[in-house]
Each structure stands twice: as C-alpha cells, then as structure tokens.
C-alpha positions in Angstrom: -64.0 41.0 -4.9 -64.5 37.8 -2.9 -62.3 39.0 -0.2 -64.4 41.7 1.0 -67.7 39.7 0.0 -67.0 37.6 2.9 -65.5 40.0 5.0 -68.7 41.8 4.8 -70.8 38.9 5.1 -69.3 36.7 7.9 -70.9 39.0 10.4 -74.4 39.1 9.4 -73.9 35.5 9.1 -72.5 35.3 12.6 -75.9 37.6 13.9 -78.3 35.3 12.1 -77.1 31.7 13.4 -76.7 33.5 16.5 -80.1 34.9 16.8 -81.5 31.2 15.6 -79.2 29.5 18.4 -81.1 32.2 21.2 -84.3 31.2 19.5 -83.8 27.5 19.9 -82.2 27.2 23.6 -84.6 29.4 24.6 -87.9 29.8 22.9 -87.6 26.0 21.5 -86.6 24.5 24.7 -86.2 26.5 27.7 -89.5 28.8 27.6 -91.6 26.2 25.7 -92.0 23.8 28.6 -94.6 25.3 30.3 -96.6 25.7 26.4 -96.2 21.6 25.9 -97.0 20.8 29.4 -100.4 19.9 29.7 -100.0 17.5 26.9 -96.7 15.9 28.1 -98.5 15.7 31.6 -101.5 13.5 30.5 -99.0 11.3 28.4 -96.9 10.3 31.1 -99.2 10.5 33.4 -97.2 13.5 35.0 -98.4 15.3 37.8 -98.5 19.0 39.0 -96.0 18.5 41.6 -93.5 16.7 39.7 -94.0 18.9 36.9 -93.4 22.1 39.2 -90.0 20.2 40.5 -88.8 20.0 37.3 -89.6 23.7 36.1 -87.4 24.6 39.4 -84.3 22.2 38.4 -84.1 23.3 35.2 -83.8 27.0 36.3 -81.4 25.9 38.8 -79.2 24.0 36.0 -79.7 26.8 33.8 -77.8 28.8 36.6 -75.2 26.8 36.2 -74.8 26.9 32.8 -74.7 30.6 33.0 -71.8 30.1 35.7 -70.0 27.7 33.6 -70.3 30.5 30.9 -69.2 32.9 33.4 -65.7 31.3 33.3 -65.4 30.1 30.0 -66.9 32.1 27.8 -64.8 35.3 27.8 -61.5 33.3 26.6 -63.6 29.7 25.3 -66.4 31.4 23.6 -66.4 28.3 20.9 -66.0 25.5 23.5 -69.2 27.3 25.1 -71.0 26.9 22.2 -70.5 23.6 21.8 -71.3 22.7 25.2 -74.7 25.1 24.8 -75.7 23.1 21.5 -74.8 19.8 22.7 -76.6 20.2 26.4 -79.9 21.6 24.8 -80.1 19.6 21.5 -79.2 16.2 23.4 -81.7 17.3 26.3 -84.5 17.6 23.9 -83.8 14.6 22.4 -84.5 12.8 25.7 -87.2 14.5 26.5 -88.7 13.6 22.6 -88.1 9.8 23.4 -88.9 9.3 27.2 -91.4 7.2 28.5 -91.3 7.7 31.9 -92.0 11.0 34.4 -88.5 10.5 35.3 -86.6 10.5 32.4 -88.0 13.4 31.0 -87.8 15.2 33.8 -84.0 14.8 34.2 -83.5 15.7 30.4 -85.4 18.6 30.4 -83.5 19.8 33.1 -80.0 18.9 31.8 -82.0 21.0 28.0 -82.3 24.2 30.1 -78.3 24.3 30.4 -78.0 25.3 26.7 -79.7 28.7 27.3 -77.3 29.7 29.9 -74.5 28.9 28.2 -75.2 30.3 25.4 -75.9 33.9 26.2 -72.7 34.9 27.4 -71.0 32.8 24.2 -72.9 34.8 21.9 -72.0 38.4 23.7 -68.3 37.2 23.5 -68.1 36.0 19.8 -70.1 39.0 18.8 -67.6 41.1 20.4 -64.7 39.5 18.3 -66.0 39.7 15.1 -68.1 43.0 14.9 -66.3 46.5 15.1 -67.6 48.2 18.6 -69.9 50.5 16.8 -71.8 47.9 15.5 -71.4 45.1 18.4 -74.7 46.9 20.7 -76.6 46.8 17.9 -76.0 42.9 16.9 -76.2 41.8 20.5 -79.8 43.8 20.5 -80.9 41.6 18.0 -79.2 38.4 18.8 -80.7 38.3 21.8 -84.1 38.9 20.3 -84.3 35.7 19.3 -86.0 34.5 22.3 -89.3 36.3 20.2 -88.9 34.0 16.9 -88.4 31.1 19.0 -91.5 31.6 21.0 -93.3 32.1 17.7 -92.0 28.9 16.2 -93.1 27.2 19.3 -96.5 28.6 19.3 -96.7 27.8 15.7 -95.6 23.9 16.6 -98.3 23.9 19.4 -101.2 25.1 17.0 -100.1 22.1 14.2 -98.4 19.0 16.3 -100.3 19.4 19.7 -101.2 16.8 20.9 -98.1 15.1 19.6 -95.5 17.2 21.3 -92.5 14.3 20.7 -92.3 15.7 17.5 -92.1 18.9 18.2 -89.6 18.7 20.6 -87.6 16.5 17.9 -88.3 19.5 15.6 -86.7 22.0 18.1 -83.6 19.5 18.5 -82.7 20.0 15.1 -83.0 23.3 15.1 -81.2 23.6 17.8 -78.4 21.7 16.3 -78.3 23.2 13.3 -78.0 27.0 14.7 -74.8 25.9 16.8 -73.2 24.5 13.8 -73.8 27.4 11.6 -72.5 29.6 14.6 -69.1 28.0 14.7 -68.8 28.2 11.0 -69.7 31.9 10.8 -66.8 32.8 13.7 -64.0 34.4 12.3 -61.7 32.6 14.3 -58.0 33.7 14.1 -59.2 36.7 12.1 -60.5 39.0 15.0 -57.9 42.1 15.1 -58.2 41.8 10.7 -61.7 41.9 10.9 -62.2 44.8 12.9 -63.8 43.1 15.9 -62.3 43.6 19.6 -58.8 42.4 19.5 -57.6 43.1 23.0 -57.3 40.1 24.9 -59.6 39.0 27.0 -59.2 39.0 31.1 -58.9 35.8 32.7 -59.7 34.9 36.0 -62.3 36.0 38.7 -63.4 40.4 38.1 -61.6 42.2 40.8 -64.0 43.6 43.4 -64.6 47.0 41.9 -66.7 45.2 39.3 -69.1 43.7 41.6 -69.3 46.8 43.1 -70.2 48.9 39.8 -73.1 45.7 39.3 -74.8 46.7 42.3 -77.9 48.7 41.0 -77.5 46.3 37.6 -78.0 42.7 39.9 -80.8 44.3 42.0 -82.8 45.7 38.9 -82.3 42.4 37.3 -83.8 40.5 40.5 -86.8 42.9 40.4 -86.9 42.2 36.0 -87.2 38.7 37.4 -89.4 38.1 40.0 -92.1 40.8 38.7 -91.7 39.2 35.4 -92.6 35.4 36.7 -96.2 35.8 37.2 -96.7 36.7 33.3 -94.7 33.6 32.8 -96.2 31.2 35.2 -99.9 31.8 35.2 -100.5 34.0 32.0 -101.9 31.1 30.5 -103.7 29.9 33.4 -105.5 33.4 34.0 -107.2 33.7 30.3 -108.1 30.0 30.8 -109.7 30.5 34.3 -111.2 33.6 32.8 -113.0 31.6 30.4 -110.9 31.8 26.9 -110.8 29.4 24.5 -107.3 27.0 24.6 -106.5 28.4 21.0 -106.1 32.2 22.7 -103.7 31.1 25.1 -101.7 29.5 22.4 -102.4 32.6 20.2 -101.6 34.9 23.3 -98.0 33.1 23.8 -97.5 33.4 20.0 -98.2 37.5 20.4 -95.7 36.9 23.4 -93.1 35.8 20.9 -93.9 38.4 18.0 -93.6 40.9 20.6 -90.0 39.3 21.2 -89.0 39.2 17.7 -90.0 42.7 16.9 -86.8 43.9 19.2 -84.8 43.2 16.1 -86.8 45.9 14.3 -86.2 48.3 17.1 -83.0 47.6 17.8 -80.9 50.4 16.2 -83.4 52.9 18.0 -82.6 51.2 21.6 -78.9 51.1 20.0 -78.8 54.8 20.0 -80.0 55.2 23.7 -77.8 55.0 26.9 -77.9 51.3 28.4 -79.6 53.1 31.8 -82.2 54.8 29.4 -82.9 52.0 27.5 -83.3 49.7 30.7 -86.2 52.4 32.3 -88.1 52.0 28.6 -88.4 48.5 27.7 -88.5 47.5 31.8 -91.6 50.2 32.0 -93.2 48.4 29.4 -93.3 44.9 31.2 -94.8 46.6 34.0 -97.5 48.1 32.2 -98.2 44.8 30.3 -98.0 42.8 33.2 -100.8 44.8 34.9 -103.2 44.6 31.6 -102.6 41.0 31.4 -103.5 41.0 35.0 -106.5 42.9 34.7 -107.8 41.6 31.5 -109.7 38.8 33.0 -112.2 42.0 35.0 -113.0 43.5 31.5 -115.8 41.5 29.0 -115.2 38.7 26.6 -114.3 41.0 23.4 -112.1 43.4 25.6 -110.3 40.4 27.0 -109.5 39.0 23.7 -107.9 42.6 22.5 -106.3 43.6 25.7 -104.6 40.2 26.0 -103.1 39.9 23.1 -101.6 43.6 22.9 -100.2 42.9 26.7 -98.7 39.9 25.9 -96.9 41.6 22.7 -95.9 44.2 25.0 -94.8 42.4 27.7 -92.5 40.1 25.0 -90.8 43.0 23.4 -90.0 45.1 26.8 -89.0 41.7 28.6 -86.6 40.9 25.4 -85.1 44.4 25.1 -85.0 44.4 28.7 -82.6 41.8 28.9 -80.5 42.9 25.5 -80.4 46.5 27.9 -78.8 45.0 30.5 -75.9 43.1 27.9 -75.4 46.8 27.1 -75.0 48.0 30.6 -72.8 45.5 31.5 -70.7 46.0 28.7 -71.1 50.1 29.5 -69.0 49.3 33.1 -66.6 47.2 31.6 -66.5 45.8 28.0 -63.8 43.3 28.3 -66.2 41.7 30.7 -69.1 41.9 28.7 -69.7 38.0 28.7 -68.7 37.5 32.3 -71.4 40.7 32.9 -73.9 39.0 31.0 -73.5 35.5 32.8 -74.0 37.1 36.4 -77.2 38.9 35.6 -79.0 36.4 33.6 -78.6 34.5 36.7 -79.9 36.6 39.0 -82.3 37.2 36.3 -83.7 33.5 36.7 -83.4 33.4 40.2 -85.8 36.4 40.8 -88.2 34.4 38.2 -87.9 31.4 40.8 -88.4 33.8 44.2 -91.3 35.3 42.1 -93.0 32.1 41.2 -92.8 30.6 44.4 -94.5 33.8 45.8 -96.9 34.0 43.1 -98.2 30.6 43.9 -98.5 31.1 47.8 -101.1 33.3 47.3 -102.3 32.9 44.0 -104.7 30.3 44.8 -106.5 32.6 47.6 -106.1 36.1 45.8 -106.3 35.4 42.3 -104.6 36.1 39.6 -105.6 40.2 39.4 -103.9 41.2 42.4 -100.7 38.8 42.1 -100.5 40.6 38.5 -100.8 43.9 39.9 -98.2 43.5 42.8 -95.9 42.0 39.8 -96.2 45.1 38.2 -95.4 47.3 40.7 -92.0 45.1 40.8 -91.2 45.5 37.3 -91.8 49.4 38.0 -89.7 49.5 40.6 -86.9 47.9 39.0 -87.4 50.7 36.1 -87.5 54.0 38.9 -84.2 52.8 40.0 -82.3 53.1 36.8 -83.9 56.8 36.4 -81.6 58.1 39.1 -78.0 57.9 38.7 -75.8 57.8 41.9 -73.5 60.4 42.4 -69.6 59.7 41.2 -71.2 56.4 39.4 -69.5 56.0 35.8 -68.6 52.4 35.7 -65.0 51.2 35.9 -64.4 52.3 32.4 -64.9 55.9 33.1 -67.5 56.4 30.7 -71.3 58.2 31.0 -72.0 57.1 27.1 -72.1 53.8 25.3 -69.9 51.4 24.7 -66.6 52.7 22.9 -66.7 54.0 19.5 -63.6 55.0 18.5 -60.4 56.2 20.3 -59.9 60.1 20.5 -57.0 61.8 19.2 -54.3 62.3 21.4 -53.4 65.6 22.9 -56.3 68.0 24.2 -59.5 68.4 22.7 -60.2 71.9 21.2 -63.8 71.7 22.3 -64.0 70.3 26.1 -66.7 68.4 27.2 -69.1 68.4 29.7 -70.3 65.3 30.1 -67.6 63.5 31.0 -64.3 61.7 29.3 -65.3 61.0 24.7 -66.1 57.5 24.2 -63.0 54.8 23.8 -60.9 56.9 26.8 -61.5 53.8 28.7 -58.9 52.0 30.9 -58.8 48.6 32.1 -59.7 47.9 35.4 -56.7 48.4 37.5 -57.6 48.0 41.3 -60.4 50.0 43.1 -59.3 53.6 42.0 
C-alpha cells in the first residue's frame, strides 16, 4: 500500500510546490515591486527616475533568466529550479537588508531572474512526472500561482506596511521553502515508471521550422504584453488619481491576485479547450477588463469601487489563464520542446510589457489614463482576434490539430476515418523542414 500511495501523491505534491514557487517568484518577488515601491522610496529616498530604471533592469534580467531556462531547463530542470530559487531568494534578502538605493536596485534586478528561470523548469518537471493526459491541467494550475502570490503580497501590504523589509523577508522564506519542496517532489530517475514523459528531450537549438511554427504565438504574446502593461504599470495610479482611497488600491491589487488564483478552479474546463480557443477566451477577458479599469475613473465614486474590483479580478484571471494558454499552445506545436517554447514566449511577453510601459508613460501625463487604457485594450483584443482564423495548412510541427498527446492509437487502419486531422498522439519528432 505504501508504494501506490507515494506513486500517486508525488505528482500532487509537485503541482502544489510548483504553484508555490511560481507564487513566490512572480507574485511575491517580481510583481510585488510596484506594490511596495512607495514605502521603499520614502525610506531610501529613491527617486522616480531610478525606480523606473530598476523596473526596466528587472525586466531585462527576467528575459536573461528565461533565455537561460530556454537552454538549460529541457535537460537540467532541477538545476534550473536551484538557480531560480537562489536568485529570487538571495535577491529578496538583499532587498530587505539594503540601506542604500544602489544596493536595493541591484538586488531587486537579480531577484527578477528567478521568475524567468522558474517557468520553463516547472514546465519540464510537470511533463516528466505526470502522464500527458493530466499534464495540461497541471501546467495550468502551476502557472496560476501568480494569483495566490499577488493575494499574499496584498495581505502583507495591508498588515505590514510601511515595514516593507519584513514583507521582503517573508517572501525570501517562502521562495526557499517552495524551491526545496519542488526538488523533493520531483521523481528523479523514475519518469518512465511514474507515467510521465519518458522520451529523451532534444538538446541544442531548435530547428528553423520550430520557430516558423511559433510566429503567430510570438506575435500574440507580444500584443498581450504590450497591452497589459497599462494595468501593471498605472492600474493603481489611475485609481488614486481618481480619488479612490489608498486601501482600495491595495484591495484592487488583491482582487487581481484572487482572479489569478481562480485559474486553478477553471483549469479543468480550460484544459478541455484547444489552446487557440483558450487563448482567445482569456485574452479577450484581459481586453474587456483593461477597458473597464480605464473607464472606471469616469464613473461615480460608488460605481468606481465596484467596477475597479471586478475589472481587476477579471484581469487577474484572464492574464494568468492566457499565459497558461501560451504554454499549452507551444506544447501543442512540439511537446518535447515545451520548456523552450515557454521561455521564448515569456521573454516576448515581458519585452512587450517593457514596450507598452514606455509607450504608455510617454502619453499618460498628457492624454490621461482612460485613452491610454482604451488603446491598450484594443491592442490585447487584436491579439485575441489573431488566434480566431487558422492559417491555411498550419497544423504545428507534430501534425496535430487538437491538444497535446493523449494516447497512442492502435496500429493499422482506423475503422472510423477522422475528418479533423490525425489522431491525438500520432505525432512524430521534428525531422527537418517537412
């Protein structure tokens, strides 16, 4: 009885600890920077200009971390988890202990690498520890960790601020514990026996057809990043400028995290959809929420509170679920390179956020937040629409039109010919440009 129990429990522990690591590296470390920034600025005399440079540097280092994950995670996911935990944990410790803006900025930049490293590593670990039929849903649950992380960050802000140092110290402890739990839960050396993916992962740089097959994914990821930057950068500011109390802005942040956490509850339903369909639904939700939050300052104060909270919750769900749809989409293109695809798409997503933040910052002072948020919503909506029409002859490198591989079909001709493409699981590895 002990063997079957551990056999079933280990994947569940991996999913739980992986969700916690994403919650820590994204919600408590990378995205909490803007939440605690006002108190950090008052304590360390950190100006707006240097604060913006720290944010830009953090995005750049996140991309570096994701690119390292692109190379390392497919074959060495445990090493990648160690690097993610070390960079995020040690970086946040440095932030908590910093006494000058220079030290705070340097450690904040280092801490952002953890998120870029964590995502591709966990994609690979989930693949090799869970059977393919359960992997899509598990990936969506792990990726939803950003939401709980944001909720915890908001609660820490309500309880601890202006003591931002203790908040960062708590984040460091959670990060280290989550990373250690992931390593313990990984059934290293037992992937074939445990029902996970037993095929060896391809090493080296992906072939050119792989990049060609990802051209649409890269574009929609760029549009989501560009359009979502308005909310991530000026969401709280728009509410404060509209006269909303400071507590409401923190609650709105918490509602955003709660929406992201709700992705775990909808993971089963989303896993039943094709990746492109899930992308369209989730990114369209982001567009609607961005428009609603942008128009909230134009409403009455009573309506402002309700609209802001609802819009933030929808944005959190849509954004987190959309990033999960990107993981499912790249897995659909080539399952064996899902970790590499996740790295590439998340790098593009963050680069889009950097572009969107710069563009919004250039015009928000003169145009105001409602026009900026309206344009941002249109950009995200364009990305949602791009996934509706399937390009002629595009079926991914593996030849599938559905979700990832489910089971191998029986040999020989099928008694019932399919009309929607090859049977799931009939994929073959990439072998040049066919």
